[in-house]
NUTORTOR-82128 format. One record per residue (C-alpha): residue in three letters; x, y, z. Coordinates in nm, 2 decimals. Each point is the difference from the previous one (the first is absolute). Last residue first. Example, Ala and Ser with C-alpha at 12.3 -4.5 7.8 and 13.67 -1.06 7.14 Angstrom:
! NUTORTOR-82128
rest:Ser&xx:1.37&yy:-0.11&zz:0.71
rest:Ala&xx:-0.14&yy:-0.34&zz:0.07
! end
This chain:
! NUTORTOR-82128
rest:Pro&xx:-0.17&yy:1.71&zz:-0.80
rest:Leu&xx:0.20&yy:-0.31&zz:0.17
rest:Phe&xx:-0.12&yy:-0.25&zz:0.25
rest:Pro&xx:-0.35&yy:-0.07&zz:-0.18
rest:Ser&xx:-0.06&yy:-0.18&zz:0.25
rest:Thr&xx:0.08&yy:0.17&zz:0.32
rest:Ser&xx:0.21&yy:0.15&zz:0.22
rest:Arg&xx:0.11&yy:0.30&zz:-0.27
rest:Ile&xx:0.37&yy:0.02&zz:-0.10
rest:Lys&xx:0.07&yy:0.39&zz:-0.08
rest:Asp&xx:0.16&yy:0.02&zz:0.32
rest:Glu&xx:0.19&yy:0.31&zz:-0.16
rest:Tyr&xx:0.30&yy:-0.17&zz:0.08
rest:Tyr&xx:-0.08&yy:-0.32&zz:-0.14
rest:Tyr&xx:-0.21&yy:0.12&zz:-0.32
rest:Glu&xx:0.31&yy:0.25&zz:-0.06
rest:Glu&xx:0.24&yy:-0.23&zz:0.06
rest:Gly&xx:-0.21&yy:-0.24&zz:-0.32
rest:Lys&xx:-0.03&yy:0.27&zz:-0.27
rest:Gln&xx:0.37&yy:0.05&zz:0.05
rest:Thr&xx:0.09&yy:-0.33&zz:-0.06
rest:Ser&xx:0.07&yy:-0.30&zz:0.23
rest:Gly&xx:0.23&yy:-0.26&zz:-0.08
rest:Val&xx:-0.03&yy:-0.39&zz:-0.06
rest:Lys&xx:0.27&yy:-0.23&zz:-0.02
rest:Ile&xx:0.03&yy:-0.28&zz:-0.28
rest:Cys&xx:0.33&yy:-0.26&zz:0.04
rest:Asp&xx:0.29&yy:-0.13&zz:-0.22
rest:Gln&xx:0.24&yy:-0.12&zz:0.25
rest:Asp&xx:0.34&yy:0.16&zz:0.01
rest:Ile&xx:-0.03&yy:-0.11&zz:0.37
rest:Ser&xx:-0.29&yy:-0.26&zz:0.10
rest:Pro&xx:-0.31&yy:0.07&zz:-0.04
rest:Pro&xx:-0.27&yy:-0.01&zz:0.28
rest:Ala&xx:-0.31&yy:-0.19&zz:-0.17
rest:Trp&xx:-0.30&yy:0.18&zz:-0.15
rest:Tyr&xx:0.19&yy:0.04&zz:-0.33
rest:Gln&xx:0.13&yy:-0.35&zz:-0.08
rest:Asp&xx:-0.38&yy:-0.12&zz:0.04
rest:Glu&xx:-0.04&yy:0.17&zz:-0.32
rest:Glu&xx:-0.40&yy:0.09&zz:-0.01
rest:Leu&xx:0.06&yy:0.39&zz:0.05
rest:Leu&xx:0.22&yy:0.03&zz:-0.30
rest:Glu&xx:-0.27&yy:-0.18&zz:-0.25
rest:Arg&xx:-0.24&yy:0.32&zz:0.12
rest:Met&xx:0.28&yy:0.21&zz:-0.02
rest:Glu&xx:0.16&yy:0.02&zz:-0.34
rest:Ser&xx:-0.31&yy:0.24&zz:-0.19
rest:Glu&xx:0.02&yy:0.22&zz:0.28
rest:Phe&xx:0.43&yy:0.05&zz:-0.10
rest:Ile&xx:0.21&yy:-0.03&zz:0.31
rest:Lys&xx:0.24&yy:0.26&zz:0.09
rest:Lys&xx:0.38&yy:-0.05&zz:0.02
rest:Leu&xx:0.17&yy:0.04&zz:0.31
rest:Gly&xx:0.37&yy:0.08&zz:0.10
rest:Glu&xx:0.23&yy:-0.04&zz:0.30
rest:Gln&xx:0.08&yy:-0.39&zz:0.07
rest:Gly&xx:-0.08&yy:-0.25&zz:0.32
rest:Trp&xx:-0.29&yy:-0.17&zz:-0.19
rest:Lys&xx:-0.07&yy:0.07&zz:-0.35
rest:Ala&xx:-0.22&yy:0.24&zz:-0.10
rest:Phe&xx:-0.31&yy:0.00&zz:-0.20
rest:Tyr&xx:-0.23&yy:0.27&zz:0.08
rest:Tyr&xx:-0.42&yy:0.05&zz:0.02
rest:Glu&xx:-0.12&yy:0.30&zz:0.07
rest:Ile&xx:-0.26&yy:0.14&zz:0.32
rest:Leu&xx:-0.30&yy:0.19&zz:0.04
rest:Gly&xx:-0.17&yy:0.07&zz:-0.32
rest:His&xx:-0.31&yy:-0.10&zz:0.04
rest:Asn&xx:0.01&yy:-0.32&zz:-0.18
rest:Lys&xx:0.36&yy:-0.07&zz:0.19
rest:Leu&xx:-0.13&yy:0.04&zz:0.39
rest:Leu&xx:-0.34&yy:-0.23&zz:-0.07
rest:Ala&xx:0.25&yy:-0.25&zz:-0.19
rest:Leu&xx:0.25&yy:-0.03&zz:0.28
rest:Val&xx:-0.28&yy:-0.01&zz:0.24
rest:Glu&xx:-0.15&yy:-0.31&zz:-0.21
rest:Lys&xx:0.38&yy:-0.19&zz:-0.07
rest:Ala&xx:0.09&yy:0.05&zz:0.38
rest:Ile&xx:-0.30&yy:-0.15&zz:0.14
rest:Ala&xx:0.04&yy:-0.26&zz:-0.23
rest:Arg&xx:0.35&yy:-0.05&zz:0.08
rest:Ser&xx:-0.10&yy:0.06&zz:0.42
rest:Asp&xx:-0.24&yy:-0.28&zz:-0.02
rest:Ala&xx:-0.08&yy:0.02&zz:0.36
rest:Gly&xx:0.09&yy:-0.18&zz:0.30
rest:Glu&xx:0.07&yy:0.29&zz:0.21
rest:Ile&xx:-0.06&yy:0.32&zz:-0.13
rest:Leu&xx:0.20&yy:0.35&zz:0.08
rest:Ser&xx:0.35&yy:-0.15&zz:0.02
rest:Asn&xx:-0.08&yy:-0.24&zz:-0.28
rest:Ile&xx:-0.09&yy:0.36&zz:-0.24
rest:Glu&xx:0.31&yy:0.11&zz:0.06
rest:Trp&xx:0.15&yy:-0.32&zz:-0.07
rest:Val&xx:-0.15&yy:-0.05&zz:-0.33
rest:Ile&xx:0.10&yy:0.33&zz:-0.08
rest:Glu&xx:0.36&yy:-0.09&zz:0.06
rest:Trp&xx:0.02&yy:-0.27&zz:-0.23
rest:Leu&xx:-0.19&yy:0.25&zz:-0.29
rest:Gly&xx:0.35&yy:0.18&zz:0.06
rest:Ser&xx:-0.06&yy:0.36&zz:0.12
rest:Tyr&xx:0.17&yy:0.34&zz:-0.15
rest:Asp&xx:0.08&yy:0.21&zz:0.33
rest:Glu&xx:-0.25&yy:0.17&zz:0.29
rest:Ile&xx:-0.23&yy:0.08&zz:-0.23
rest:Thr&xx:-0.08&yy:-0.34&zz:-0.11
rest:Ser&xx:0.00&yy:-0.13&zz:0.30
rest:Trp&xx:-0.31&yy:0.29&zz:0.08
rest:Leu&xx:-0.18&yy:-0.12&zz:-0.26
rest:Ile&xx:0.04&yy:-0.36&zz:0.13
rest:Lys&xx:-0.15&yy:0.13&zz:0.35
rest:Asn&xx:-0.21&yy:0.23&zz:-0.08
rest:Ile&xx:-0.20&yy:-0.27&zz:-0.26
rest:Ile&xx:0.03&yy:-0.20&zz:0.30
rest:Asn&xx:-0.13&yy:0.22&zz:0.27
rest:Lys&xx:-0.27&yy:0.11&zz:-0.26
rest:Thr&xx:-0.14&yy:-0.36&zz:0.01
rest:Ile&xx:-0.02&yy:-0.28&zz:-0.31
rest:Met&xx:-0.11&yy:-0.36&zz:0.14
! end
């Protein structure tokens, strides 16, 4: 179940730093015990992406540099297990970062407490 608290926690993690998909799952696990955290993560990330609050990037773990992932690639990539597991050094991973709009939504508390969560 998606809540404002979950959305805020995930959005904050993308503002604080670029978060790996596995880290998003960990954030949800810290809020909901025994949940299907990956399914919730996919749903929340899709919601945030559809509203222009986040972007997805390819990275190599432990290295600088990000490469934006095109929208057309994301659906397929999110189904690949390898991107949901913590990577080894120099392994490809997917990170999530907030957009300027995402930061505004977080800092101006524009996330609603009830569904639909976003205006």
